matplotlib code that plots the C-alpha trace (Angstrom):
import matplotlib.pyplot as plt

x = [-30.5, -32.1, -30.9, -32.5, -30.4, -27.2, -27.9, -28.7, -25.5, -23.5, -24.9, -24.4, -20.8, -20.1, -21.7, -20.0, -16.5, -17.1, -13.6, -11.8, -14.3, -13.6, -9.8, -10.1, -12.2, -9.8, -6.7, -8.3, -9.3, -5.7, -4.2, -6.6, -6.3, -2.5, -3.2, -5.5, -2.8, -0.3, -2.7, -3.3, 0.5, 0.6, -2.2, -0.4, 2.8, 1.0, -0.9, 2.3, 4.1, 1.3, 1.3, 5.0, 5.2, 4.8, 6.0, 9.5, 12.2, 15.9, 16.9, 20.1, 20.9, 23.0, 25.9, 25.3, 26.9, 24.7, 21.6, 21.9, 22.7, 20.5, 16.8, 15.4, 18.1, 19.0, 22.7, 25.2, 26.0, 22.4, 21.3, 24.0, 23.1, 19.4, 20.1, 22.3, 19.4, 16.7, 18.8, 18.9, 16.4, 15.9, 14.5, 10.8, 11.0, 13.1, 11.8, 13.8, 13.1, 14.8, 15.8, 12.7, 10.4, 12.2, 11.7, 8.0, 7.7, 9.6, 7.2, 4.2, 5.6, 6.6, 3.8, 3.2, 6.6, 9.4, 11.9, 9.9, 10.9, 14.6, 15.4, 16.1, 15.9, 19.7, 19.8, 18.0, 19.7, 18.1, 17.2, 16.7, 13.9, 14.2, 11.3, 12.4, 11.0, 12.5, 12.8, 15.1, 17.9, 17.4, 18.4, 21.9, 22.4, 21.6, 23.8, 26.8, 26.0, 26.0, 29.0, 31.8, 29.8, 30.4, 27.6, 26.3, 26.2, 24.8, 22.3, 19.4, 17.4, 14.1, 13.8, 16.5, 14.4, 11.2, 13.0, 13.5, 9.8, 9.1, 11.6, 9.8, 6.4, 7.8, 9.2, 5.8, 4.3, 6.9, 6.6, 2.8, 2.8, 5.4, 3.3, 0.2, 1.9, 2.8, -0.8, -2.2, -0.2, -1.7, -5.2, -4.8, -3.7, -6.6, -9.1, -7.7, -7.7, -11.2, -12.5, -10.9, -12.2, -15.7, -15.8, -14.5, -17.1, -19.9, -18.4, -21.3, -24.0, -22.1, -21.5, -25.3, -25.9, -23.4, -25.1, -28.5, -27.1, -25.8, -23.0, -19.6, -20.1, -23.4, -21.8, -18.8, -20.7, -21.6, -17.9, -17.0, -19.7, -18.5, -15.0, -16.3, -18.5, -15.6, -13.5, -16.2, -16.8, -13.0, -12.9, -15.8, -14.0, -10.8, -12.7, -14.3, -10.9, -9.4, -12.2, -11.8, -8.0, -8.4, -10.3, -8.5, -4.9, -4.1, -5.6, -3.6, -0.4, -0.5, -2.1, 1.0, 2.6, -0.8, -1.8, 1.6, 1.1, 4.0, 1.7, -2.0, -4.3, -5.9, -9.6, -12.5, -13.1, -9.6, -10.2, -13.6, -12.2, -9.5, -12.0, -14.2, -11.4, -10.9, -14.3, -13.8, -10.2, -11.2, -14.0, -11.7, -8.9, -11.2, -13.0, -9.9, -8.3, -11.4, -11.7, -8.1, -8.3, -11.4, -9.9, -6.6, -7.2, -10.9, -12.8, -16.5]
y = [-9.7, -12.3, -11.7, -14.8, -16.9, -15.1, -15.6, -19.3, -19.8, -18.1, -20.3, -23.4, -22.5, -21.8, -25.1, -27.1, -26.0, -25.6, -26.8, -24.4, -21.6, -22.1, -22.2, -19.0, -17.2, -18.2, -17.2, -13.9, -13.3, -13.9, -11.7, -8.8, -9.3, -8.8, -5.7, -4.4, -5.1, -3.1, -0.2, -0.2, 0.0, 2.9, 4.7, 4.0, 5.5, 8.6, 9.0, 8.5, 11.1, 13.6, 12.6, 13.4, 16.3, 18.8, 16.6, 15.8, 17.5, 17.6, 16.5, 17.9, 15.6, 17.1, 15.4, 13.6, 16.4, 19.1, 16.9, 16.0, 19.5, 21.7, 21.0, 24.1, 25.1, 28.1, 27.4, 28.9, 25.8, 24.9, 28.5, 29.3, 26.3, 27.2, 30.8, 29.7, 27.5, 30.1, 32.8, 30.6, 31.5, 27.9, 27.2, 27.7, 26.9, 25.2, 23.3, 22.0, 18.5, 17.7, 14.3, 13.8, 14.9, 12.5, 9.7, 10.4, 10.5, 7.2, 5.5, 6.7, 5.3, 2.0, 1.5, -2.1, -3.3, -4.7, -2.1, 0.6, -1.0, -1.2, 2.3, 5.0, 8.8, 9.0, 6.8, 9.5, 12.8, 16.2, 17.3, 20.5, 19.6, 21.8, 22.3, 23.5, 25.9, 23.8, 20.1, 19.5, 22.1, 22.8, 19.5, 19.5, 23.1, 22.4, 19.3, 21.4, 24.3, 21.9, 19.8, 19.9, 22.3, 22.0, 20.1, 18.4, 14.6, 14.0, 15.4, 13.1, 13.9, 12.1, 11.9, 9.2, 7.1, 7.6, 6.7, 3.2, 3.0, 4.1, 1.6, -1.2, -0.1, 0.3, -3.2, -4.6, -2.7, -4.0, -7.6, -7.6, -6.1, -8.6, -11.5, -9.9, -9.8, -13.5, -14.3, -12.0, -13.9, -17.2, -15.7, -14.4, -17.9, -19.5, -17.1, -17.7, -21.5, -21.4, -19.4, -21.7, -24.8, -23.3, -22.4, -25.8, -27.7, -25.6, -25.5, -27.4, -25.1, -22.0, -23.4, -24.0, -20.4, -19.0, -21.0, -19.5, -15.9, -15.1, -12.6, -13.4, -10.9, -12.5, -15.9, -14.6, -12.5, -15.4, -16.3, -12.7, -12.5, -15.8, -14.3, -11.0, -12.8, -14.9, -11.7, -9.8, -12.7, -13.0, -9.3, -9.5, -12.4, -10.4, -7.4, -9.6, -11.1, -7.7, -6.7, -9.9, -9.6, -6.1, -7.4, -10.7, -9.8, -6.2, -4.6, -6.9, -6.5, -2.7, -2.2, -1.2, 1.2, 2.7, 3.4, 5.0, 7.2, 5.8, 5.2, 6.0, 3.1, 1.4, 2.1, 0.2, 3.1, 2.7, -1.0, -0.3, 2.5, 0.1, -2.7, -0.5, -0.3, -4.1, -4.9, -2.8, -3.9, -7.6, -7.1, -5.2, -7.7, -10.6, -8.9, -7.9, -11.3, -13.0, -10.7, -11.1, -14.9, -15.1, -12.9, -14.7, -18.3, -19.1, -19.0, -18.7]
z = [-30.8, -28.7, -25.2, -23.8, -26.3, -25.3, -21.6, -22.1, -24.1, -21.4, -18.6, -20.7, -21.3, -17.6, -16.6, -19.3, -18.4, -14.6, -13.5, -15.8, -14.8, -11.2, -11.8, -13.8, -11.1, -8.3, -10.3, -11.2, -7.6, -6.3, -9.0, -8.3, -4.6, -4.9, -7.1, -4.3, -1.7, -3.7, -4.2, -0.4, 0.1, -2.3, -0.4, 2.9, 1.6, 0.3, 3.7, 5.6, 3.6, 4.3, 8.0, 8.4, 6.0, 8.9, 11.8, 10.8, 12.9, 13.3, 16.8, 18.3, 21.2, 24.1, 25.8, 29.1, 31.3, 29.8, 29.9, 33.6, 34.8, 32.6, 32.9, 31.2, 28.7, 30.7, 31.2, 28.7, 26.6, 25.8, 25.6, 23.1, 20.9, 21.1, 20.1, 17.2, 15.9, 16.4, 14.5, 11.4, 8.6, 7.9, 11.3, 12.2, 15.9, 18.5, 21.5, 24.4, 25.8, 29.1, 30.2, 32.4, 29.5, 27.1, 29.6, 29.9, 26.1, 25.9, 28.4, 26.4, 23.1, 24.6, 27.1, 28.0, 26.5, 28.6, 27.3, 29.1, 32.4, 31.6, 30.4, 33.0, 32.5, 32.5, 29.4, 27.4, 26.4, 26.5, 23.0, 21.1, 18.7, 15.6, 13.2, 9.8, 7.2, 4.4, 5.0, 2.0, 2.6, 6.3, 7.7, 6.2, 7.1, 10.8, 10.7, 9.5, 12.0, 15.0, 13.9, 16.6, 18.8, 22.5, 24.2, 21.1, 21.2, 17.7, 15.2, 14.1, 10.9, 11.4, 7.6, 7.7, 10.1, 8.1, 4.9, 6.3, 6.8, 3.3, 1.9, 3.8, 2.5, -1.0, -0.8, 0.2, -2.8, -5.3, -4.1, -4.3, -7.7, -8.9, -7.6, -9.1, -12.5, -12.3, -11.3, -14.0, -16.7, -15.3, -15.3, -18.9, -20.1, -18.3, -19.8, -23.3, -22.9, -21.4, -24.3, -26.8, -25.2, -24.8, -28.5, -29.6, -27.6, -29.3, -32.8, -34.3, -32.9, -33.9, -37.4, -37.8, -36.7, -39.2, -42.0, -41.2, -41.2, -37.7, -37.7, -36.3, -33.6, -32.5, -32.3, -30.3, -27.8, -25.4, -25.1, -24.3, -21.7, -20.1, -19.8, -18.4, -15.8, -14.5, -14.3, -12.4, -10.0, -9.4, -8.7, -6.2, -4.5, -4.4, -2.9, -0.2, 0.6, 1.1, 3.4, 5.4, 5.5, 7.0, 10.0, 10.4, 9.6, 8.7, 11.8, 14.1, 12.1, 12.1, 15.5, 17.4, 14.9, 13.9, 17.5, 18.1, 15.1, 13.1, 10.1, 9.6, 10.0, 7.0, 7.3, 5.8, 3.5, 2.1, 1.3, -0.2, -2.5, -3.7, -4.2, -6.4, -8.9, -9.0, -10.6, -13.8, -14.0, -13.8, -16.4, -18.8, -18.6, -19.2, -22.0, -23.8, -23.4, -24.6, -27.6, -28.7, -28.3, -30.4, -33.1, -33.3, -32.4, -32.9, -36.2, -35.6]

ax = plt.figure().add_subplot(projection="3d")
ax.plot(x, y, z, "-o")
ax.set_aspect("equal")
plt.show()
């Protein structure tokens, strides 16, 4: 097989249909960029789950009268509640957080925000922070044990709060994958049309080659390579776009919640690892689409 001939035919095809080639590259890049965004969302969800797996607690908030008068959980109401919790086999540990400590934590979390200047220590209840042995069954057991107990204001399962975060991240993932699917369909149609147009414009040359003994595979190979080249270039553009988006957009968007430890930051390594998958995905999609188009719609 003459590789110089194949390379020349590929370059000729790309130049001859330059507008469709550019459109195909851009559509592929957008589609793969959305796929990469969805994969980053999946990675973020997995990392967030690992981050919270050993940090989630059940918070037993105390009433205002207990919170204001008991600063170390030594008085009977708080002490009895703490003992009840510590005696449960589902509880790993119980830590007491007084009103002043809760206020200091609040100021650290919301440093630099106007709400930090409005809230006063009296606005925050003292809390028994319960770390569980079993996250699945322990939370409901603690909720039932603390129900209607004297001195208990409410019981907060942090999993309920984190679930909203997971729902948001899952929504971002689903939307990006849905948009990626729409763009992928457009990219597939463009690849198919480009291959058909390219083959049609060179039908005379291909016909002569078949008459002198060239195999069908040999005459189809340049069109397949054209499709793969555009797919790879689109994937490279998508990867470059994801890296640029990290520094220009994603870092600023997630700066506050990442710094406060709500979710882990998206690192450059995360983006690069996702980008590595985009190149073979782009090449494979383009190659398969080109091959199917040639087999079904083009007779060379």
